[in-house]
N, C-alpha and C positions, 0 to 999 in steps of 0.2 A: 120324435124329438130331433131338433137340428140346431146348429149354431150358425149365427151370421158370420160370414167371412169378411172380416174387417180388421183394421188396426193391426195388432200384434198376433193375430191368430196364426198358429203354425199347424198345417195339415200334415197327415202322415207321410213319411218318406224314409228311405234309408239314408242316413246322414253320416258322413265320415270326415273326420279331420284329416287333411292332407298337407304334404309339404312339396313344394316345387323347387327344383334345383336349376339355377340359371347357368349360362355358359361362362359368366364371370364369377362363378363360385359363391353365389349367394343362395340362402334358403329363404323361400317365401312361404308364408302360412296361408292356408285356405280351407275350404270345405267343398265337398262334392255331395250333392243331394240327388237321389235317384228315385224313380217311382217304385212303390211297394208291390204293385199288382201286375205290372207289365214291363217289358223291356222299353227303354226310352225310344221315342221315334226321332228325336233330334236332341242336340246339346247346345245349351247357352253358355258361352264363355263370357263372363261379366267383368267389365272393366270400369272401375269406380271413378267418381269425381275427384277433383283436384285435392291432393293430400294437404297442401298448404292452406286450404280453406275448409278442412274438416272431412274431406272425402276418405272413405275406407270401405272395406267389404261389407260393412253393415249399413251403409247409406241406404235409406229406407226402401227405395224402389228395388234395389238389388236384393236386400234382405227379404222383401216380400215376394220377389220372384222365386227365391229359393224356398220360401215357406209355403208357397201355394202351387206353383206350376208343375212340380213333379206329380202331385195328386190330381190337379185339374186338367192338365194337358199332356201328361206322359212325357215330360221333358226332363232331361238331365240338366242340372244347373251347377256349374263350377264357378265359384267366386273366391277371390283371394286378395290379400293386401299387396299393392305394389311395394317396391323396395322402400325401406325406411318408414313404413306405415304400421301403426299399432291399432288393434281392435281387441275386444274381449277374447278373440281366438288366439291372440298373441301378436308378436312384432316380426315383421319381415326384415331381414338384414339389409344393410346398405343405406343409401341416402337418395332423396328425391333427384330424379334425373331429367326433369324438365321435358318429359315426353321423348327424350332421345335414348337414355339408358333403359327406359321401360320397354324398349324393343326386345331386350333379353327376357324380361318378365313375361311378355306375351309369348315368346318362343318357348319358354319353360312350360307355360300353360298348355300350349298346343302339343308339346311333346308328351305331356301327361295324358291329354285326350287320346293321342295315338296309342300310347302304351296301354291304356285301359280299353281301347277299341270302342270308344264312345261314338255314336253315329251322328252324321250330318251336323258338324259344328257350325254355329253362328256366333259372330262377335256381337255382344250387346254392350255398347259403350254409353256412358252418361257423362256429358260435359267433357272434362279432361279425358275421360276414357274414350270419347269419340276421336280425339286427336291421336291417341295411341293406335286405335283401330284403323284410322285413315292412313297414318304414316306407314304402318308396318303390317297391316292385315293381308296385303297382297302377297306377302312372302309365305303364306300358309294355305293349306287346302281347306279353306272355309267356304261355305255356301254363299255367305254374304255377311253384311254388317247392318245392324240396326242402331241408329244413332239417336240418342235421347238428348235433346237440348244441345245440339252441336254448336260450339262457339265459332269454329273455323278461324281460330287465332294462331295456333301453332302449326296448322296444316298449310303447306305452301300450295299455290295454284297447280304446280306440276304434280305434287303428291295427290291432290284431288283428281286431276285430270287422268291420272294413271288408271283410275277405276273404270274409265270409259272403255267399253269393248272388252273388259276383262272376263266377262261371263259370270261375274259375281254380283249378286243383287245388292243394291244399296238403298236403304230406306231411312229417311230422316224424319223423326217425330219432333215437330217444332212448335213450341208453345206460342200462342198469340202474343203474350205479354212477356216474352223472354227478355232478360237483361242484356243479352249479347247479340243474338241473331234472331230476328223475327221473320215470320213466313214470307213476306214479299222479297226481302233480301235473300233468304234461303232459296226460294224458288229461282231467283235470278242467278245466284252463284252456282247452285247445283246444276241448273238447267244449262248454263254455259259450258261447264266443265264436264259433266256426266249426264248427257241428255236422257239416258234411260233411268236415272235415279228417280225414286219416288219421294216426294216431300208431302208429309201429312201435317196440315195445320190444325192445331188443337185450340178451339175457341175457349178463351178464358184461362188457358194454361199458363203456368209460370215456370221459370227455369228449374225450380226445386220440386215441382209436382207435389205440392203439399195438399193433403186431404184425401179422403178415400175415393172421392169422385175422380180425381186426377190419377190416383194410383190405379184404379180399375180401368181407366181409359188406356193408360200406358201398357198395362199387362195384356189387355185385350188386343192392342195393336201388335205387340210382340207375338202373341199366339196367332193372330190373323196371318202374319207372314210365315211363321215357322210350322204351325200345325193347325190350319183353319178348320179341320174337322172337329176340333175340340170346342169350337164356339157354338153358342154363347157360353161364356164361363159361368158356372153356378155362383150364386150369391149366398148359398147356405150349404152346410155339410152335416151329415148325420152325427148326432152327438154320440160320444163313446158310451 
């Protein structure tokens, strides 16, 4: 007997409520999910979409990454609410920082990763989270950044170009029908600033990645970059 991995299915993992402390003395709430049966081979530090438009640590792609990828791909997943953001886990202190003050939030997350000795950290940003990753990710010992639906609105050309030659991998997953940045423009802008960046155009994709088909594609692309040996991802799981 098995269950189909879809929707809100949560696969086995060690899940721990965590708190992150920022340099400007705020407490952020989050969750760490770890594989049950093996040490993690890499770590996803998830940066959620725009708080002023409903983004939080439970935004569905991030929630499903935490629900599935520890079991399916032996990945540690750290997700948290940026400053001033509320979710069922709780409320992070502070107020929305327009991608600037969130520099401290990312630093707190990376300090937690280092404290726990979590391996091979990757930033996984979605929409607003990609702006935080691009602005501040180079300050930290990450392997690279995976950008889901990057708007490239708050990121300056200099901040983007700084990734060129950094030795950190940059992968942009760009929906064909995105509301802000579609593949042709993404290819041009990333190609001009960071020639080694990889832009993956997703046919039929939209900014919010709604639906199981799009969710599965995004999670597959993340695993392809971080732990390709885990592909293809299973679509069923043994029933308890």
